Backbone as numpy.savetxt, mean C-alpha at the origin, in Angstrom:
# Nx Ny Nz CAx CAy CAz Cx Cy Cz
-25.14 -10.19 13.54 -23.54 -9.75 13.80 -23.79 -8.16 14.73
-23.02 -8.38 16.50 -23.21 -7.69 17.30 -22.09 -6.29 16.40
-22.72 -5.14 16.97 -22.28 -3.69 16.69 -21.52 -3.39 18.33
-20.14 -3.55 18.11 -19.30 -2.65 19.18 -19.14 -1.75 18.78
-18.45 -1.27 20.08 -18.57 0.41 20.68 -17.36 1.01 18.89
-16.79 0.71 18.48 -15.80 0.75 17.20 -16.69 0.91 16.31
-17.63 -0.45 15.74 -18.35 0.06 14.76 -19.52 1.17 15.12
-20.22 1.09 16.13 -20.99 2.45 16.41 -20.41 3.83 16.16
-18.99 4.06 16.55 -18.25 5.28 16.38 -17.89 5.39 14.65
-18.16 4.16 14.36 -17.74 4.21 12.78 -19.19 5.00 11.77
-19.98 4.12 12.55 -21.08 4.77 11.51 -21.72 6.37 12.12
-21.39 6.50 13.55 -21.98 7.94 13.67 -21.12 9.19 12.84
-19.77 8.38 13.05 -18.28 9.33 12.04 -18.90 9.45 10.61
-19.22 8.33 10.45 -19.65 8.56 8.54 -21.14 9.02 8.17
-21.93 8.73 9.04 -23.22 9.92 9.23 -23.00 11.51 9.24
-22.23 11.59 10.20 -21.47 13.22 10.51 -21.02 13.91 9.08
-20.32 12.63 8.44 -19.09 12.72 7.17 -19.91 13.47 6.01
-21.25 12.59 5.92 -22.35 12.67 4.70 -22.13 11.70 3.91
-21.47 10.11 4.03 -21.33 9.61 3.07 -22.69 9.09 2.90
-22.90 8.38 1.90 -24.22 7.88 1.18 -24.96 6.62 2.57
-26.21 5.85 1.92 -26.08 5.08 2.91 -25.75 4.02 1.95
-25.90 3.61 0.39 -25.27 2.60 -0.07 -24.15 2.66 0.21
-23.05 3.81 0.27 -21.65 3.42 0.51 -21.40 2.69 2.04
-22.25 3.44 3.02 -21.79 2.77 4.24 -22.64 1.64 4.48
-23.55 0.82 3.64 -23.92 -0.51 3.97 -22.79 -1.17 3.42
-22.43 -0.72 1.95 -21.19 -1.64 1.19 -20.22 -2.08 2.27
-20.04 -1.16 2.93 -18.41 -1.21 3.45 -19.04 -2.01 4.72
-19.65 -2.25 5.10 -20.36 -2.98 6.09 -20.38 -4.56 5.71
-21.13 -4.48 4.72 -21.31 -6.09 3.95 -19.62 -6.73 3.67
-19.12 -5.90 2.91 -17.49 -5.66 2.80 -16.82 -6.15 4.19
-17.61 -5.83 5.12 -16.40 -6.40 6.09 -16.79 -7.63 7.03
-18.15 -8.39 6.51 -18.18 -9.49 7.24 -20.26 -9.21 7.46
-20.48 -7.90 7.50 -22.42 -8.00 7.99 -22.99 -8.46 7.00
-24.06 -9.03 6.99 -25.23 -9.33 6.65 -25.71 -8.24 5.97
-26.20 -8.22 4.70 -27.00 -7.06 3.94 -27.99 -6.78 5.12
-29.06 -7.50 5.55 -29.96 -7.18 6.60 -29.39 -6.53 8.07
-28.23 -7.16 8.67 -27.81 -6.56 9.98 -27.37 -4.96 9.34
-26.67 -5.13 8.21 -26.18 -3.52 7.68 -27.16 -2.35 7.50
-28.41 -2.96 7.28 -29.30 -1.93 6.91 -30.10 -1.65 8.31
-29.90 -2.70 9.02 -31.09 -2.18 10.55 -29.89 -1.40 11.23
-28.83 -1.15 11.26 -27.58 -0.61 12.09 -27.44 0.64 11.63
-28.03 0.96 9.75 -27.83 2.21 9.65 -29.24 2.96 9.65
-30.21 2.14 9.97 -31.72 2.93 10.20 -31.05 3.51 11.62
-30.54 2.97 12.01 -30.27 3.50 13.74 -29.88 4.67 13.65
-28.98 5.29 12.78 -27.92 6.43 12.95 -29.03 7.39 11.52
-29.81 7.00 10.93 -30.13 7.79 9.99 -31.99 7.59 9.33
-32.19 7.93 10.76 -33.72 8.04 10.37 -34.79 7.19 11.17
-33.76 6.03 11.61 -35.22 4.84 12.54 -35.87 3.86 11.79
-36.50 3.01 11.93 -37.04 1.97 11.65 -37.73 2.14 9.86
-38.20 3.41 9.71 -39.27 3.81 8.77 -38.16 3.66 7.44
-36.90 3.69 7.59 -35.95 3.94 6.81 -35.85 2.81 5.77
-36.03 2.93 4.37 -36.38 2.32 3.39 -35.18 1.23 3.39
-34.82 -0.32 3.14 -33.67 -1.15 2.91 -33.21 -0.53 1.58
-31.37 -0.64 1.96 -30.41 -0.14 0.91 -30.51 -1.62 -0.27
-30.83 -1.28 -1.29 -29.99 -2.11 -2.57 -28.73 -1.73 -3.24
-28.15 -2.69 -2.84 -26.91 -1.97 -3.10 -26.77 -2.32 -4.88
-25.62 -1.30 -5.59 -25.50 -1.58 -6.77 -24.23 -2.42 -6.93
-23.80 -3.77 -7.79 -22.72 -4.24 -7.82 -21.30 -2.86 -8.00
-20.63 -3.21 -7.50 -19.44 -2.78 -7.50 -18.47 -2.30 -8.74
-18.48 -0.83 -9.38 -17.83 -0.74 -10.91 -16.40 -1.34 -11.14
-16.05 -2.04 -12.02 -14.77 -2.40 -12.54 -14.02 -1.94 -12.30
-12.75 -2.18 -12.18 -11.49 -1.22 -11.89 -11.24 -0.60 -13.15
-11.18 0.53 -13.81 -10.32 1.26 -14.49 -9.38 1.37 -14.78
-8.27 1.29 -15.55 -6.97 1.35 -15.89 -6.78 2.56 -16.67
-6.82 3.46 -15.92 -6.63 5.04 -16.92 -5.14 5.14 -16.86
-4.77 6.01 -17.68 -2.86 6.53 -18.11 -2.31 6.59 -16.79
-1.24 5.44 -16.69 -0.36 5.46 -15.28 0.53 6.56 -15.65
0.81 7.37 -14.20 1.71 8.90 -14.57 3.05 8.27 -14.77
3.12 6.76 -14.81 5.27 7.05 -14.71 4.97 7.06 -16.70
6.14 8.08 -16.60 6.38 8.16 -18.70 6.65 6.82 -19.23
5.93 6.68 -20.34 6.18 5.49 -21.47 7.37 5.33 -21.73
8.46 5.99 -21.70 9.50 5.93 -22.48 10.28 4.39 -21.79
11.45 4.14 -22.37 12.49 2.80 -21.96 13.17 3.52 -21.08
14.20 4.40 -20.96 14.63 5.55 -20.00 13.87 6.49 -19.49
14.10 6.75 -18.03 13.66 7.61 -17.78 14.48 7.98 -16.91
14.39 9.90 -16.83 15.44 10.63 -16.01 14.41 10.98 -14.50
15.42 10.69 -14.05 14.39 10.71 -12.44 15.31 11.47 -11.67
15.19 12.89 -11.35 15.85 13.47 -10.88 17.32 13.83 -11.16
18.16 12.69 -10.42 19.82 12.97 -10.75 20.37 11.67 -11.83
19.36 10.52 -12.14 20.14 9.60 -13.15 19.24 8.74 -13.77
19.46 8.44 -15.13 18.74 7.78 -15.66 18.31 6.31 -15.35
17.27 5.98 -15.29 16.69 4.92 -14.81 15.60 3.86 -16.42
16.39 2.45 -16.45 15.94 1.94 -17.59 14.77 1.28 -17.15
13.63 0.99 -17.55 12.66 -0.01 -17.72 12.72 -1.09 -18.22
12.99 -2.13 -17.41 12.82 -3.75 -17.67 11.62 -4.06 -18.11
10.46 -4.30 -17.69 9.25 -4.77 -18.07 7.96 -3.57 -17.71
7.07 -3.55 -18.22 5.82 -3.27 -18.21 4.59 -4.36 -17.85
3.60 -4.00 -17.21 2.45 -5.05 -17.21 1.30 -4.27 -16.89
0.30 -3.99 -18.16 -1.15 -3.34 -18.29 -1.72 -3.47 -17.40
-2.16 -4.74 -16.68 -3.01 -4.98 -15.80 -2.85 -6.03 -14.42
-2.20 -5.85 -13.61 -2.39 -4.53 -13.16 -1.43 -3.78 -13.49
-1.00 -2.61 -13.00 -0.44 -1.76 -13.63 1.00 -1.62 -12.83
1.93 -2.02 -13.30 3.36 -3.10 -12.82 4.59 -2.46 -13.89
5.23 -2.05 -13.25 6.89 -1.48 -13.87 8.01 -2.01 -13.05
8.86 -3.05 -13.89 10.31 -3.12 -12.83 10.89 -2.23 -13.72
11.77 -1.59 -12.94 13.42 -0.74 -12.89 14.52 -1.38 -12.48
15.19 -1.12 -13.84 16.98 -1.62 -12.96 17.77 -0.48 -12.41
18.51 -0.41 -11.41 19.15 -0.27 -11.34 18.89 1.39 -10.81
17.47 1.72 -9.79 16.99 3.07 -9.07 18.34 2.95 -8.28
18.95 2.23 -7.47 19.86 2.79 -6.68 20.99 2.29 -6.91
22.35 2.73 -6.83 23.47 2.08 -6.84 23.57 1.18 -5.91
24.96 0.16 -6.51 25.10 -0.90 -5.08 25.82 -0.09 -4.01
26.40 1.18 -4.29 27.21 1.44 -2.61 25.68 2.39 -1.69
24.38 2.64 -2.72 23.39 3.59 -2.30 22.71 2.05 -1.18
22.83 1.25 -1.72 22.10 -0.22 -1.40 22.83 -0.30 0.00
24.14 -0.77 -0.09 24.66 -1.03 0.88 24.86 0.02 2.07
24.55 1.35 1.60 24.27 2.37 2.84 23.58 2.37 3.52
21.56 2.65 2.64 20.66 1.99 3.50 20.61 0.95 4.36
21.55 -0.23 3.93 21.47 -1.35 4.86 21.81 -1.24 6.35
23.39 -0.54 6.34 23.86 0.06 7.18 23.23 0.89 8.10
22.70 2.03 7.47 22.12 2.73 8.41 20.83 2.31 9.12
20.48 1.31 8.69 19.02 0.28 8.76 19.27 0.12 10.45
20.16 -0.90 10.11 20.52 -1.75 11.34 20.17 -1.33 12.50
20.54 0.00 13.29 20.38 0.50 14.21 18.50 0.75 14.76
18.35 1.19 14.10 16.81 1.54 14.17 15.80 0.24 13.84
16.39 -0.74 13.72 15.22 -2.53 13.03 14.53 -2.32 14.47
12.93 -2.17 14.24 12.02 -2.84 14.99 10.94 -4.05 14.13
9.90 -4.55 14.88 9.15 -5.69 14.50 8.20 -4.73 13.45
7.79 -5.26 12.29 7.09 -4.41 11.62 5.86 -4.91 11.83
5.09 -3.77 11.57 3.56 -4.03 12.38 2.62 -3.53 10.86
1.16 -3.68 10.98 0.08 -3.81 10.37 -0.65 -2.86 10.65
-1.51 -2.39 9.89 -3.01 -1.48 10.88 -3.99 -2.38 10.81
-4.43 -2.53 12.19 -5.72 -3.14 12.62 -6.53 -2.44 11.58
-7.30 -3.16 10.81 -8.58 -2.97 9.96 -9.84 -2.50 11.00
-10.30 -2.63 12.33 -11.32 -2.17 13.26 -10.54 -0.90 12.98
-9.84 -1.37 14.36 -9.28 0.28 15.04 -8.21 1.29 14.67
-7.38 0.81 13.65 -6.27 1.83 12.74 -5.11 1.95 13.42
-5.30 0.98 14.66 -3.66 1.05 15.41 -2.85 0.35 14.94
-1.74 0.33 14.65 -0.42 -0.65 13.89 -0.41 -1.81 15.00
0.09 -2.90 14.62 -0.19 -3.99 15.16 0.83 -5.12 14.64
1.74 -5.62 15.76 2.59 -7.27 15.14 1.62 -7.93 14.72
1.70 -8.46 13.62 0.65 -9.91 12.98 1.71 -11.18 12.85
1.47 -12.08 13.08 2.18 -13.37 12.42 1.86 -13.44 10.74
1.08 -12.38 10.15 1.47 -12.59 8.49 2.49 -11.90 7.77
3.24 -11.23 8.89 4.35 -10.17 8.34 5.43 -10.34 9.51
6.54 -11.41 8.79 7.58 -11.65 9.73 8.55 -10.68 9.09
8.71 -9.48 9.64 10.36 -8.58 9.38 10.48 -7.60 9.85
11.35 -6.91 9.81 12.13 -5.96 10.54 12.02 -4.79 9.95
11.79 -3.75 10.26 12.06 -2.10 9.50 12.33 -1.38 10.09
12.57 -0.22 9.42 13.20 0.89 9.98 12.77 2.22 9.15
12.12 3.42 9.77 11.49 4.30 8.99 12.49 5.44 8.77
12.40 6.47 7.62 13.14 7.90 7.62 12.49 8.64 7.61
12.48 9.48 8.08 11.51 11.10 7.40 12.10 11.38 6.28
10.94 12.15 5.55 11.53 12.77 4.44 12.62 13.97 4.14
13.51 13.54 3.30 14.45 14.38 3.72 15.40 14.46 4.93
15.62 13.80 5.59 16.40 13.92 6.78 17.75 14.30 6.85
18.27 13.59 5.56 19.50 13.87 5.05 19.89 14.25 3.67
21.44 14.20 3.46 21.29 14.64 2.36 21.41 12.99 1.34
21.53 11.90 1.52 21.25 10.75 1.26 19.64 10.35 0.90
19.08 10.73 2.32 17.53 10.27 2.00 16.88 11.02 1.44
17.09 12.44 1.47 16.62 13.47 0.59 16.85 13.16 -0.87
17.75 12.66 -1.22 18.48 12.15 -2.66 17.70 11.26 -3.76
17.25 10.32 -2.88 16.79 8.77 -2.94 14.89 10.03 -2.80
14.66 10.14 -1.91 13.25 10.77 -1.91 12.72 11.37 -3.09
13.88 12.53 -3.59 13.39 13.23 -4.87 13.70 12.37 -5.97
14.64 11.25 -6.10 14.68 10.56 -7.26 13.30 9.44 -7.70
12.93 8.78 -6.23 11.88 8.10 -6.64 10.38 8.48 -7.03
10.01 10.07 -6.25 9.37 10.70 -6.61 9.24 11.13 -7.87
10.48 11.27 -8.79 10.26 11.90 -10.09 10.23 10.54 -10.87
10.58 9.48 -10.54 10.21 8.00 -11.21 9.03 7.51 -11.23
8.45 8.06 -10.05 6.83 7.62 -10.33 5.81 8.72 -10.25
7.03 9.89 -10.56 6.37 10.93 -11.10 4.85 11.25 -10.48
5.59 11.43 -8.80 4.21 12.42 -8.32 4.62 13.22 -7.47
4.24 14.30 -6.73 4.74 15.35 -6.20 5.78 14.41 -4.75
6.51 15.21 -4.68 7.68 14.82 -3.54 7.01 14.80 -2.06
5.95 16.03 -1.77 5.34 16.33 -0.69 4.04 14.79 -0.44
3.51 14.21 -1.06 2.71 12.93 -1.35 3.34 12.06 -0.43
4.57 11.97 -0.51 5.46 10.46 -0.36 5.42 10.55 1.06
5.09 8.89 1.44 5.69 8.80 3.05 6.85 8.82 3.24
7.54 8.48 4.41 8.97 8.43 4.57 9.15 7.44 4.13
10.93 6.90 3.72 11.29 5.70 3.28 11.28 4.57 4.41
11.07 3.56 3.78 10.63 2.33 5.43 11.80 1.03 4.78
12.44 0.43 5.47 13.80 -0.30 4.95 13.38 -1.75 5.93
13.05 -2.89 5.20 12.74 -3.90 5.72 13.75 -5.31 5.24
13.63 -6.04 6.64 14.79 -6.94 6.35 14.09 -8.49 6.64
13.81 -9.57 5.99 13.54 -10.25 6.24 14.55 -11.73 6.04
14.47 -12.53 7.76 15.79 -13.34 7.39 14.89 -15.00 7.32
15.58 -15.91 7.28 15.38 -16.97 6.31 13.89 -17.47 7.10
12.87 -17.56 6.26 11.80 -18.09 6.87 10.89 -16.98 6.79
11.32 -15.41 7.17 10.67 -14.71 6.84 9.48 -14.04 5.38
8.52 -13.67 5.49 7.16 -13.19 4.95 6.70 -12.85 4.97
5.55 -12.34 3.85 4.79 -11.34 4.06 3.21 -12.18 3.33
2.43 -12.29 4.00 1.35 -13.11 3.17 0.63 -11.90 2.25
-0.34 -12.36 1.46 -0.62 -11.51 0.35 -1.61 -10.85 1.54
-1.75 -9.34 0.45 -2.15 -8.04 1.48 -2.14 -7.21 0.37
-3.03 -5.86 0.38 -2.97 -4.55 -0.06 -2.50 -3.62 0.32
-1.75 -2.75 -0.21 -1.06 -1.35 0.27 -1.97 -0.61 0.42
-3.05 -0.62 0.10 -3.91 1.03 0.55 -5.06 0.14 1.49
-5.28 1.21 2.13 -6.31 1.35 3.09 -7.64 1.52 2.64
-7.86 -0.66 3.06 -9.67 -0.86 2.64 -10.39 -0.09 3.16
-11.21 0.78 2.22 -12.22 1.17 2.36 -13.49 1.42 3.50
-13.32 -0.56 3.36 -14.52 -1.08 4.01 -13.97 -1.08 5.76
-12.86 -1.24 6.14 -12.57 -1.50 7.19 -12.49 0.19 8.44
-13.23 0.11 9.29 -13.23 1.14 10.14 -12.55 1.71 10.14
-11.37 1.37 10.63 -9.90 1.79 10.86 -9.56 2.61 9.82
-9.16 2.57 8.47 -9.28 2.86 7.23 -8.94 4.64 7.43
-10.13 5.13 8.24 -10.56 6.20 7.44 -9.60 7.50 8.55
-9.07 7.00 9.76 -8.13 8.03 10.51 -6.55 8.10 9.39
-6.45 7.15 8.53 -5.27 7.09 8.06 -5.15 7.72 6.78
-6.64 7.96 6.18 -6.70 8.70 4.97 -7.54 9.84 4.85
-8.19 10.32 6.24 -8.83 11.67 6.33 -7.97 12.72 5.41
-7.36 12.73 6.19 -6.06 13.64 5.94 -5.37 13.93 3.94
-4.39 12.96 4.32 -3.81 12.84 3.06 -3.98 11.89 1.70
-5.56 11.34 2.14 -5.96 10.61 1.25 -5.18 9.23 1.18
-5.87 8.29 -0.06 -5.64 6.88 0.00 -4.30 6.84 -0.65
-3.47 5.75 -0.10 -2.01 5.67 -0.93 -2.37 5.44 -2.31
-1.67 5.84 -3.30 -2.28 5.47 -4.60 -1.08 4.39 -5.36
-0.04 4.25 -4.88 1.01 3.40 -5.75 2.66 3.25 -4.84
3.25 2.21 -4.95 4.27 1.72 -3.99 5.47 1.22 -4.92
6.66 1.71 -4.52 7.82 1.35 -4.92 8.52 0.55 -4.21
8.80 -0.77 -4.43 9.65 -1.48 -3.74 11.03 -1.46 -4.36
12.37 -1.15 -4.01 13.31 -1.43 -4.12 13.86 -2.31 -3.22
15.09 -3.31 -4.22 15.57 -4.35 -3.84 16.81 -4.35 -3.46
17.96 -3.72 -2.03 18.81 -3.53 -1.83 19.59 -4.50 -2.04
19.21 -5.67 -1.70 20.24 -7.00 -2.05 19.98 -8.26 -2.61
20.52 -8.83 -2.95 20.52 -10.15 -4.25 19.81 -11.23 -2.86
19.02 -11.85 -3.12 18.67 -13.04 -2.28 19.12 -14.38 -2.58
19.46 -15.25 -1.65 20.22 -16.61 -1.98 19.06 -17.59 -2.62
18.05 -17.10 -2.06 16.72 -18.13 -2.44 15.64 -17.64 -1.92
14.29 -17.96 -2.38 13.21 -17.41 -2.18 13.09 -15.44 -2.33
11.99 -15.49 -1.75 11.87 -13.70 -1.50 11.05 -12.99 -3.14
10.39 -13.70 -4.13 10.22 -13.07 -4.46 8.63 -12.12 -4.48
8.40 -11.08 -5.14 7.11 -10.19 -4.55 5.98 -10.99 -5.88
5.24 -10.86 -5.09 4.16 -11.86 -6.27 2.87 -11.81 -5.70
2.22 -11.70 -7.50 0.57 -11.06 -7.09 -0.13 -11.98 -7.75
-0.58 -12.67 -6.47 -1.49 -14.43 -6.48 -2.33 -13.78 -7.38
-3.47 -13.07 -7.83 -4.68 -12.65 -8.72 -3.68 -12.62 -10.27
-2.79 -12.14 -10.30 -2.28 -11.52 -11.57 -1.38 -12.89 -12.18
-0.92 -13.91 -11.52 -0.14 -14.68 -11.94 1.62 -14.21 -12.21
1.60 -13.32 -11.27 3.05 -12.73 -11.42 3.99 -12.87 -10.19
5.53 -13.10 -10.70 6.24 -13.08 -9.55 7.63 -12.44 -9.90
8.15 -11.22 -9.04 9.42 -10.80 -9.29 10.57 -11.27 -8.28
11.71 -11.51 -9.39 12.86 -11.89 -8.19 13.66 -10.93 -7.45
13.98 -10.81 -6.03 14.86 -9.25 -6.30 16.00 -9.15 -6.65
16.26 -7.96 -7.48 17.75 -8.23 -8.13 18.10 -6.98 -7.57
19.32 -6.73 -6.87 19.70 -5.27 -5.95 20.11 -4.19 -6.97
19.15 -3.12 -6.32 19.11 -1.49 -7.17 17.93 -1.59 -8.00
17.43 -2.82 -8.43 16.37 -2.40 -9.23 15.11 -2.42 -8.21
14.16 -1.96 -8.50 13.03 -1.75 -8.09 11.21 -2.07 -8.90
10.31 -2.23 -8.06 9.01 -2.53 -8.30 8.37 -1.56 -8.38
7.67 -0.94 -9.33 6.25 -0.23 -9.33 5.17 -0.60 -9.07
4.08 -0.30 -8.61 2.79 -1.04 -8.76 1.46 0.50 -8.61
0.74 0.49 -9.21 -0.22 1.69 -8.69 -1.73 1.14 -8.62
-2.41 1.40 -7.58 -3.22 0.53 -7.23 -5.17 1.59 -6.67
-4.62 2.86 -6.96 -5.41 4.00 -7.21 -5.55 4.53 -8.95
-6.59 4.52 -8.98 -6.93 5.55 -10.46 -7.20 6.63 -10.04
-7.38 7.76 -11.12 -7.71 9.25 -11.02 -9.35 9.22 -10.45
-9.97 8.34 -10.43 -11.40 8.05 -9.80 -11.31 7.82 -8.45
-10.36 7.35 -7.75 -9.96 7.10 -6.65 -11.03 5.34 -6.42
-10.79 4.72 -7.82 -11.18 3.49 -7.61 -9.71 2.61 -7.21
-10.08 1.12 -6.76 -9.20 0.70 -5.91 -8.77 -1.12 -6.94
-7.54 -0.95 -7.25 -7.70 -2.50 -8.09 -7.08 -3.60 -7.38
-8.01 -4.47 -7.48 -7.99 -6.06 -6.51 -6.88 -6.58 -7.25
-6.12 -6.57 -8.40 -5.56 -7.40 -8.76 -3.88 -7.00 -8.55
-3.67 -5.77 -7.43 -2.34 -5.27 -6.83 -2.15 -6.10 -5.34
-3.49 -7.25 -4.92 -3.06 -8.13 -3.92 -1.64 -8.85 -4.39
-1.00 -8.39 -3.18 0.58 -9.38 -3.45 0.90 -9.97 -2.09
2.07 -10.25 -2.12 3.12 -10.93 -1.17 4.30 -10.58 -1.15
5.00 -11.04 -0.51 6.80 -11.34 0.22 6.91 -12.60 0.34
7.24 -13.24 -0.79 7.26 -15.08 -0.47 8.39 -15.25 0.67
8.15 -16.26 1.31 9.05 -16.96 2.09 10.78 -16.91 1.71
11.47 -16.32 2.34 12.96 -16.36 2.08 13.17 -17.52 2.77
14.15 -18.30 1.85 14.75 -19.83 2.05 15.95 -19.66 2.28
16.50 -18.57 1.80 18.37 -18.80 2.60 18.61 -17.42 2.26
19.39 -17.03 3.10 20.05 -15.56 3.20 19.34 -14.61 3.82
19.47 -13.28 3.45 18.43 -12.37 3.93 17.95 -10.88 2.94
16.63 -10.84 2.92 15.89 -10.45 2.08 15.89 -8.99 2.58
16.43 -7.68 2.12 16.42 -6.31 2.25 15.72 -5.54 0.82
14.65 -4.85 1.81 13.62 -3.91 0.38 13.78 -2.37 1.32
13.62 -1.93 0.33 13.22 -0.38 0.85 12.03 0.13 0.15
10.92 0.60 0.94 9.38 0.90 0.57 9.38 2.37 0.21
8.56 3.06 -0.87 7.78 4.22 -0.91 6.55 4.13 -1.01
5.81 4.84 -0.39 4.11 4.58 -0.86 3.87 6.21 -0.95
3.34 6.24 -1.95 2.76 7.77 -2.18 1.27 7.93 -1.88
0.89 8.77 -1.61 -0.88 9.09 -1.64 -1.56 10.57 -2.46
-2.87 10.21 -2.08 -3.38 11.44 -2.94 -2.88 12.83 -2.64
-2.74 13.31 -1.12 -2.34 14.41 -1.29 -1.33 14.68 -0.26
-0.56 15.66 0.15 0.37 16.20 0.88 0.67 15.35 2.13
1.68 14.54 2.53 1.17 13.56 3.93 2.26 14.59 4.83
């Protein structure tokens, strides 16, 4: 596989950052390089042809440490009590009821209508946001604490996820029309993708997601985790939490998920992503 300029820049950057040979080769193999091609490429940047080939150890299995969300059945989240409907241990998934009131859901939808733009996804190689066919939604982004309603929801979701307010990305609302879907994907930035580094270098990796359902969907639109055999139907005001980065920085492959196709009506959701450090 031929190295293009993006990969050469990525190699140079990661050698300069002090990444181990094993980590760099492992990332390249995960992105589609053969073991031999990855070793040859790394040799060029780390000591020439005399460097010894790297023998990679298998990736460690994801360790499910304690989830930050309290274990109680009702959680006080800033300004309201929120009831836990369901918990799954592997992957770490929690379903909540009434995270937003009906009025708050309606307000978020109305505030979003004039801001809607076609949703994008980060290109794994370049790190640039792109419109792709796998994600057929429109979205709007709200800056953290930009007004009283957004500030209240930011603080409530932060308390519910039990993660620092300053580590949260801005709230994002999404609308899916009939036929709209988001095919299976991860919310974290895959470390094997060269384009991920510019997104995690300062605030760190995403660690958890909260999806709030802003309306009841007439048909379809469930959130599904194919590897876990789990599917959640949207319920207005309810929210789905899932955590995919543990305290050691490992990433949980069982959190690959999708937004299933909307068969009838519209689907409105709001997402909150949390990072390892201040965003």
